[in-house]
N, C-alpha and C positions, 0 to 999 in steps of 0.2 A: 947372742943378742943381749943388748943392755936392758935389763929388766929392773924396775923399781918395785919394792915390796914394802907396804905399810901395814903394820899390825903383826908383830913378832910374838904372839902369845902362844897358848897351848896348842892351837891348831896351826897358826901361821908359821911358827918356827920350823916344824918338820916339813911343811910345804915349801918353805923358802930353801931349806937345806937340800931338798930334792932338785930344785932348780940349779943350785950350785953344783951338785953332783952331775947334772946333765951338761955342765960346761958353760952355763950362761954367766955373764957378768952381772952381779947382783948389787943393787943399791938399796939400802934399807933405812927406814925411819920408824921410830916408835917413841912414845912418851916415856917409856921405861928405859932409862939409860943402860941398865945392866943387860937388858935383852939385846940392845944394839951392839954393845961391847962383845957379847958372846958371838953374835953373827960375824962381827969383824974378825974375831979370832978364827972363824971358820973360812974366811976368805972374802966376805962381803965388804962393801964400801959404805961408810956411814954418811948420812946426810943430816943437815941441821934443821930442815923443814921440808914439808911436802913440796913446796915450790922448788927448792934446790933439787930434790929428787926428780921432779918432773923435767927439769932442765937437763938432767943427765940421761934419762931413760928413753927407750923407744916404746916400750910397753910398760904399763903400771898396774900393779895388783894391790887391791885393798882387802884386808881381812880384819874387819872391825866389829865391835859389839852391837851397834845399833844404828838406825837411820840418822839420828842426831849427830853422832860422831862422824859418820860418812860425809854428811853434808858439811860439817865444819872442816873436814880434811880437804874437801874439794874447793870450798869457797874462801873468800877473804884474801888479804894481802899476801899471806904466806901459804895459801892453798895450792893444790895441784893445778887448778885451772889458771892461776896466775903465772905459773911457770911452764905450762903446757904449750905445745905447738901443733899446728895442723899436721895431720898424718899419724899422730900417736893414737893409741887405743888404751882405754882404761878398762880393766877387768875387775869388777867389784865382786868378790867372793864371800862377802858378808851375808848374813841372813837378815834382810831388812824388808820394809814395806815396799810393795811393787810400785805404789804411787810415788814414793820418794825417789825410787830408782828412775822412773820415767822423767821426773823433774830434773834430776842430775844429768840424765842423758841429753836433755834439751839444752842445758847450759854448756855441756861439752860440745854438742853439735854446732853451737854458735861460734865455737873456736876451731871448727874443723876436726875435732877429736872424736874418735869412735868410742862407743860405750857398750859394754857387755856385762850383764849380771850372770854370775856363775856360782851360786851357793853350792855347798857340798854336803854329802852324807858319808858316814863311815868312821867318824870319830878320830881320836888321836892315833889309834892303832892304824887306821887306814891312811891317815895323813903321813905317818912315818914310813909306811910301806909303799906309798905312792899308788894306792889302790882305791882312792876315793871315787864315789859316784858324783859326777858333776852335772848339774842341771843348768843349761845355758839359755839365756834369753838375749836376743839381739838380731841385727840384720845379718843375713847369711854371709855377706862379704866380710864383716867383722869377725863373725864366728870362725870362718875358715882361717882368717889371719891368726887368731889366737889359739887355734886347736893344737898346734905343736907345743905350745907352752903348757896348755892344760894336760896334755898327755904325759908331761913330766910329773904330774901330781895325782892323776887319776887314771883308772882303767876303763870306766864306763862313762862316756861323755855323751850327753843327750841334748840336742838342740830342740827345745820345747816350744819355741815361738819367738815373738818379738821382744823388745826390751821390757823387762818386768816379768816375763813369763817364767824365768828361772826362779825368781823369788816367790811367785805364786805357787809353783810346783813344790818348792821347799816347804812352804806353809802347809800345804796339803799333807806332805809326807810326815812332817813333825807333829801335826795334829794327831795322826794315827799313832805315832810313836808315844806321845804323851798319854793318850787315852789307853793304849795297850799296856804301858808301864804301870799306870795306876790300877788297871784291872789285874795284872799279874801280881802286884803286891797284895791286893785284897784277897785274891784267890789262894795264894800260898799261905798266908796267915790263917785263913779259914781251914786249910788242910792240916797245918801243924796243930792248930787248936783242936782239931778233930782226931788227933793222934797219928797222923800220917807222917812218914819220913820225907823230908824235903828233897833229898837226892832221888828217891824213888818217884816222887811226883814229877820231877824234872824229866826223868827218863821216859816215863809213860806219856806225859803230855807232848814231849818232842815228837812222838810218833802218832799223835792223835790230833783231833780237829781243833784243839785249843792252842796249838803251837803258834809262836810268833818270834820275831827277832828279839823283842823285849824279853821274852821268856828265856830263850837260849843264851843270848849274850850276857844279859844282866844277872840272871840267876846264877849261872855257873861261875862267871868271872868276878862278880861283885858280892851278891847277897850271901851265897853259901860260904864264900871265903872271908866274909866280914871285913871287906876292904872297899870303902866308899870314897877314898880320897881323890881318885883320878877318874877321867872319863868325861862324859857330857854333863855339865853342871846343871843342877836344878834351876838356878837363876836363868840360864840360857833356854832351858825348856819352857820355863814360864814365859819368857820373852817371845818365843816362837808361837806359843798358844795365844798370846796377846795379839800377835800379828794376824793370826787366823781369825780371831773373834772380831778384831777391828775391821778386817776386810769384809767379813760377813755382814757386819752392821752397815757398811757402805753399800752393800749389794742387797740389803733387806732380806738376808737369809738367816734363819735361826740355826744355831749350832749348840744344842743342849749338851751333847757329849763333850765337846771341846770346852764349853763354859764350866762344866763340872770338873773336868780334868784340870783346868786352869786354877780353880779354887782349891783343889787338892794340893797342887804344887805351891800355891800361895800359903797354905797351912804349913807345908814343909819349910818354906822360907821363914815363916814366923817362928818356927822352932829352932832356927839357926842352921838349917841344912843347905842353905842356898848354894854354897860352893862345893858341896859334895855331889857325887854322881847321881843321876836321876833315880837309880835303884834305891837310894837312901829314902825315898818316899815310903818304902815299906816300914820304916821305923814308926810312922804314924799309927799303923794298924797293930804293930807289935806292942807298942806302948799301951794301946787300948785293950788288947787281948791278953797281955801278960805272957807272951811267948816270943821266941826268937826263931827265925828261919835261917839256920846255919847248918853247915856240914858238921858232923859230930866232932871232928878234930879241931874245928874253929870256934867252938862254943866257949 
């Protein structure tokens, strides 16, 4: 199938490579020329605009940072919708506001173009391995059409409802991730300040009621190793918490835990950690407590 892919970043690149490995003809666009050149070297075809990409592809995937960029990519004289044709389907795999998704879906429908929102979970490792969890919102007919494409990038594909439901589900998931990560960072620093060994704490909590994905994945692979350069960035986690709190405001639902977590990640961004993995939020407590949570060999 001829597939267009827009957004060849940390997550988008390995996802796009998996489509190439599956034998699809891939057309790519990104504002970063080097990212496009790298994909061309892997066998993809470069496009000069979203419009040109839409003219070439049967199905189109967007993997972009926020709602504003998704909207700009779809609309305007050089946007996807300007080059799109009836019968195509757009798969937005960005993590964006459900309301924006529904608005874009209406614009696409006016041209006879299907629209599916399919945000992912699993990080860069899952993107590279093709094992992402994908939360899909859209009409059943469109979801079935794109499922073979999604299976090239993920293992667990869940149709969670109509257009926008995938983005809503992602907001719920990442609210929990953000709150859990902040709690893990706080707890580990308390333990080290109390004289406990961080590796011992990890092993005990993994088999106890305090366990979580944030504890297992982020403690072992990032915090203890003192490696915060790759993974799921604090800036993106902050954005996802913002999506959750904005949605809650529109629904008149208080989210005190999400709001507090958002402020903690805002503090981390203010300290200059925005591009580091979310586990780097632990540095806030380490600096206040005067300790470091690291494996002995990485101190």
